[in-house]
C-alpha positions as CSV (number, residue, x, y, z in Angstrom):
1,M,246.8,6.0,-116.4
2,L,247.5,9.6,-117.4
3,M,250.5,8.9,-119.3
4,S,248.5,6.2,-121.4
5,L,245.6,8.9,-122.0
6,E,248.0,11.3,-123.0
7,K,249.9,9.2,-125.3
8,T,246.3,7.8,-126.7
9,V,245.0,11.5,-127.4
10,T,248.2,12.6,-129.0
11,E,248.2,9.7,-131.6
12,L,244.6,11.1,-132.3
13,V,245.1,14.6,-132.6
14,G,248.8,15.2,-133.0
15,S,251.3,16.4,-130.3
16,D,250.8,20.3,-131.4
17,R,247.1,20.0,-129.8
18,V,247.7,18.4,-126.5
19,S,249.3,20.2,-123.5
20,T,249.7,18.9,-120.2
21,S,251.6,22.4,-118.9
22,Y,250.7,23.3,-115.6
23,L,250.4,27.0,-116.2
24,E,248.2,26.2,-119.3
25,R,245.8,23.9,-117.4
26,I,245.9,26.6,-114.5
27,A,244.7,29.2,-117.1
28,Y,242.0,26.7,-117.9
29,S,240.6,26.2,-114.4
30,H,238.3,29.1,-114.4
31,D,236.3,30.9,-117.1
32,L,235.4,34.8,-117.2
33,A,235.0,34.9,-113.4
34,P,237.2,33.5,-110.9
35,I,235.6,30.7,-108.7
36,P,235.3,31.9,-105.0
37,H,237.7,30.3,-103.0
38,N,235.7,28.5,-100.5
39,I,233.7,26.8,-103.5
40,A,236.9,26.1,-105.7
41,R,238.0,23.9,-102.6
42,L,234.9,21.6,-103.4
43,F,236.0,20.7,-106.9
44,N,239.2,19.7,-108.8
45,S,238.8,22.4,-111.5
46,V,242.1,22.0,-113.1
47,P,242.2,19.6,-116.0
48,D,244.8,16.9,-116.3
49,I,244.8,17.4,-120.1
50,I,244.1,20.3,-122.8
51,V,243.2,19.3,-126.1
52,N,242.3,21.5,-129.2
53,P,241.0,19.3,-131.9
54,Q,240.4,20.8,-135.4
55,S,237.7,18.8,-136.9
56,L,234.4,16.9,-135.8
57,D,235.9,13.3,-136.2
58,K,238.7,14.4,-133.9
59,V,235.9,15.4,-131.0
60,A,234.1,12.3,-131.6
61,G,237.3,10.4,-131.4
62,I,238.4,12.2,-127.9
63,M,235.0,11.2,-126.6
64,K,235.4,7.7,-127.4
65,V,239.0,7.8,-125.7
66,A,237.4,9.4,-122.9
67,N,235.0,6.8,-122.4
68,K,237.7,3.9,-122.7
69,F,239.4,5.8,-119.8
70,Q,236.7,6.9,-117.8
71,V,237.7,10.0,-117.8
72,P,235.4,13.3,-117.6
73,V,235.4,15.8,-120.6
74,T,234.8,19.4,-120.2
75,P,233.9,21.1,-123.2
76,R,235.0,24.7,-123.8
77,G,234.4,27.5,-125.9
78,A,235.8,31.2,-125.3
79,A,234.6,30.9,-121.8
80,T,233.0,34.4,-121.7
81,W,230.0,32.6,-119.4
82,G,231.0,33.7,-115.9
83,Y,229.1,30.8,-114.3
84,G,231.5,27.8,-114.4
85,G,229.9,26.0,-117.1
86,A,233.2,25.5,-119.0
87,V,235.3,24.5,-115.8
88,P,236.2,21.2,-115.0
89,T,234.8,19.7,-111.8
90,M,236.8,16.5,-111.5
91,G,240.0,17.4,-113.7
92,G,240.0,14.9,-116.9
93,I,240.5,16.2,-120.4
94,L,239.3,20.0,-121.2
95,L,238.4,20.3,-124.7
96,D,239.1,23.3,-126.3
97,L,236.8,23.9,-129.3
98,R,237.3,27.3,-130.4
99,G,239.7,25.6,-133.4
100,L,236.4,24.5,-134.8
101,N,235.9,28.2,-136.0
102,K,234.6,27.8,-139.6
103,I,231.5,29.2,-141.6
104,V,230.7,25.8,-143.3
105,S,228.2,26.8,-146.0
106,F,225.9,29.7,-146.7
107,D,222.6,28.9,-148.8
108,E,221.8,32.8,-149.7
109,A,218.5,31.6,-151.4
110,R,217.2,30.0,-148.3
111,G,218.3,32.3,-145.7
112,L,220.4,29.2,-144.0
113,L,223.9,29.2,-142.4
114,T,226.0,26.3,-141.1
115,V,228.7,27.2,-138.6
116,Q,230.9,25.3,-136.7
117,C,230.5,25.4,-132.8
118,G,233.9,27.3,-132.2
119,A,233.0,30.2,-134.4
120,V,232.9,33.6,-132.9
121,W,229.7,35.6,-133.4
122,K,231.1,38.8,-134.4
123,D,233.0,37.1,-137.2
124,I,229.2,35.9,-138.4
125,I,228.1,39.4,-138.1
126,D,230.9,40.7,-140.3
127,F,230.1,37.8,-142.8
128,L,226.6,38.9,-143.1
129,E,227.3,42.4,-143.6
130,K,227.7,41.8,-147.3
131,T,224.6,39.8,-147.8
132,S,220.7,40.7,-147.6
133,W,220.6,38.4,-144.2
134,E,221.1,38.6,-140.5
135,L,220.9,37.0,-137.2
136,P,217.5,36.9,-135.7
137,V,219.5,36.4,-132.0
138,Y,222.6,36.9,-130.8
139,P,224.5,37.2,-127.3
140,S,225.6,40.5,-125.8
141,S,228.8,38.9,-125.6
142,A,229.1,38.6,-129.4
143,P,232.6,40.0,-130.1
144,S,234.2,37.0,-128.3
145,S,231.7,34.4,-127.8
146,T,231.2,31.2,-129.7
147,V,228.3,29.7,-131.3
148,G,228.4,26.7,-129.2
149,G,228.7,28.1,-126.0
150,F,225.8,30.3,-126.7
151,A,223.8,27.3,-127.3
152,A,224.9,25.4,-124.4
153,T,224.1,28.0,-122.1
154,G,220.6,28.5,-123.2
155,G,220.8,30.8,-126.2
156,L,218.9,34.0,-124.8
157,G,220.1,37.4,-126.2
158,Y,219.7,40.5,-128.3
159,G,216.8,39.8,-130.5
160,S,215.0,37.1,-128.1
161,L,212.1,39.3,-127.3
162,E,211.1,39.3,-131.0
163,Y,212.2,35.9,-132.1
164,G,212.7,33.6,-129.1
165,S,216.1,31.7,-128.1
166,L,218.7,30.8,-130.5
167,V,217.2,27.2,-130.3
168,D,213.7,28.7,-132.1
169,N,215.9,30.1,-135.2
170,V,218.0,26.7,-135.3
171,E,217.5,24.4,-138.7
172,S,219.6,21.5,-137.5
173,I,222.5,20.3,-135.2
174,N,225.4,18.0,-135.9
175,A,225.6,17.0,-132.3
176,I,228.7,14.7,-130.8
177,L,227.0,12.7,-127.8
178,P,228.8,11.5,-124.7
179,T,229.6,8.3,-126.3
180,G,231.2,9.8,-129.1
181,E,228.5,9.0,-131.6
182,K,227.6,11.7,-134.0
183,M,223.9,12.8,-134.5
184,M,222.3,14.8,-137.0
185,V,219.1,16.7,-134.6
186,D,216.4,18.7,-136.0
187,P,213.2,19.8,-134.5
188,N,211.4,16.7,-135.9
189,S,213.8,14.1,-134.9
190,D,212.3,10.9,-133.1
191,W,215.0,10.4,-130.2
192,V,215.9,14.0,-129.4
193,T,215.3,17.5,-130.1
194,P,217.4,20.8,-130.4
195,R,215.1,22.1,-127.4
196,Q,216.3,19.3,-125.5
197,L,219.9,19.8,-126.1
198,F,219.9,23.6,-125.6
199,G,221.2,24.8,-122.2
200,S,222.6,21.6,-121.4
201,E,225.9,22.9,-120.5
202,G,228.1,20.5,-122.3
203,T,226.5,17.4,-120.5
204,L,224.1,15.8,-123.0
205,C,226.2,16.8,-126.2
206,I,228.7,19.2,-128.0
207,F,227.3,21.1,-130.6
208,G,229.6,20.3,-133.4
209,E,227.7,22.2,-136.2
210,L,224.7,24.5,-136.2
211,T,222.4,25.4,-139.0
212,L,221.0,28.9,-138.3
213,R,218.0,30.2,-140.0
214,L,218.4,34.0,-140.7
215,V,216.0,37.1,-141.3
216,P,216.0,39.5,-143.8
217,R,218.5,42.4,-143.0
218,R,216.2,45.3,-141.2
219,S,217.0,48.5,-142.9
220,S,216.5,51.0,-140.0
221,A,217.5,51.0,-136.5
222,A,217.1,53.7,-133.4
223,P,217.9,53.7,-129.9
224,F,215.8,54.9,-127.0
225,L,216.7,55.4,-123.2
226,A,214.7,56.6,-120.2
227,Y,215.1,57.6,-116.3
228,F,212.9,56.6,-113.7
229,H,213.2,57.7,-110.0
230,Q,211.4,54.4,-109.0
231,L,212.4,51.1,-109.8
232,S,208.9,49.8,-109.6
233,N,208.2,52.2,-112.3
234,A,211.0,51.2,-114.4
235,V,210.1,47.5,-114.4
236,E,206.3,48.1,-115.4
237,V,207.3,50.0,-118.3
238,A,209.9,47.7,-119.2
239,N,207.5,44.8,-119.1
240,E,204.9,46.7,-121.1
241,L,207.4,47.5,-123.7
242,A,208.6,43.8,-124.2
243,R,204.6,43.2,-124.6
244,K,203.7,45.7,-126.8
245,T,206.8,47.0,-129.1
246,R,209.2,44.0,-129.2
247,P,212.4,46.0,-129.0
248,F,215.7,44.2,-130.4
249,S,217.0,44.9,-127.3
250,L,215.7,46.1,-123.8
251,I,218.0,46.8,-120.7
252,L,217.0,47.5,-117.4
253,R,219.6,49.2,-114.9
254,A,218.6,49.6,-111.4
255,F,220.5,51.9,-109.3
256,G,220.0,50.1,-106.1
257,F,221.7,47.2,-107.7
258,V,224.9,49.3,-108.9
259,R,225.1,50.8,-105.3
260,A,224.9,47.2,-103.7
261,R,227.9,46.1,-106.1
262,E,229.9,48.9,-104.4
263,G,228.8,48.5,-101.1
264,A,227.0,51.9,-100.6
265,L,223.4,50.2,-100.4
266,L,222.3,51.7,-97.0
267,S,218.8,51.3,-96.6
268,P,215.6,49.6,-98.4
269,E,214.7,52.8,-99.8
270,D,218.4,52.7,-101.6
271,A,217.3,49.7,-103.4
272,E,214.2,51.4,-104.9
273,S,216.1,54.5,-105.7
274,G,215.6,54.8,-109.6
275,A,216.6,52.8,-112.7
276,I,217.1,53.5,-116.3
277,I,216.0,51.5,-119.0
278,F,217.3,51.4,-122.6
279,G,217.5,49.2,-125.8
280,H,217.0,50.0,-129.7
281,Y,214.5,48.7,-132.2
282,A,215.0,47.5,-135.5
283,A,212.9,46.8,-138.5
284,T,211.5,49.1,-141.3
285,P,212.0,53.1,-140.8
286,H,208.1,53.4,-140.1
287,Q,207.9,50.4,-137.6
288,V,211.0,52.0,-135.8
289,E,209.3,55.2,-135.8
290,E,206.0,53.8,-134.6
291,S,207.8,51.9,-131.8
292,L,209.6,55.2,-130.6
293,N,206.2,56.8,-130.6
294,R,204.6,54.2,-128.2
295,F,207.8,54.3,-126.3
296,A,207.4,58.0,-125.8
297,R,203.6,57.6,-124.9
298,M,204.4,54.9,-122.3
299,V,207.1,56.8,-120.5
300,T,205.3,59.9,-120.1
301,D,202.0,58.2,-119.4
């Protein structure tokens, strides 16, 4: 069956877009983090065939082929998510979507940007630098991660405290269903909505194209940082900051967690032994200054 599957897929996308090389298949058997050995034994994480399509029609065609041959398909972006979502569990077809990396259209008057699922966030940020618009939400892995991967894993990142998840900032999705059917989905769709598809880890659809709602470019930004002797105090202030000042980014780093990773957590007291919170505000100069002043008051009270 594998030879027949390879032949059919090759006829669809071309021989230069298909690989059954063992070394390549091994390279695709993990994402950013290796799968623990004991867990890896439970699954077949090595794909049987790797396909790199260059159009949504080809992706849809591959899904139809997979249905015909009854083989699983694992969609994959840049694999910067370290929790196994882009790793096969039963072999099958590995669908490398990085070739679908185009910015399709930009409606500057309305602040709408349509991109393919393999577009890298950093490339989008660079494109928007020349405009009066910017992204409301993007991942911390923006230098290498893709739009489709961020949508498939839930879409929470920088900007989410103010603007919500990526799904709250999506105008529409050109989704490819497991059957190979293409469907336009928006918040008013009857059958399925973007919120139902987001975070589905490639099980409900492939995010072929997404139209993103942008926000006017913020004119000022400033960082903040504070050290706390007690983790509980840091958590309290971080929650208050999130509620009252809506920073664009907010990170809490517990020293106890760092010590635990280094194997140096010797007592319960070590787990409570301090933390830092840091991040930045982005808005108008007046709003940024006001937020920094509120931050200073919260930290020193």
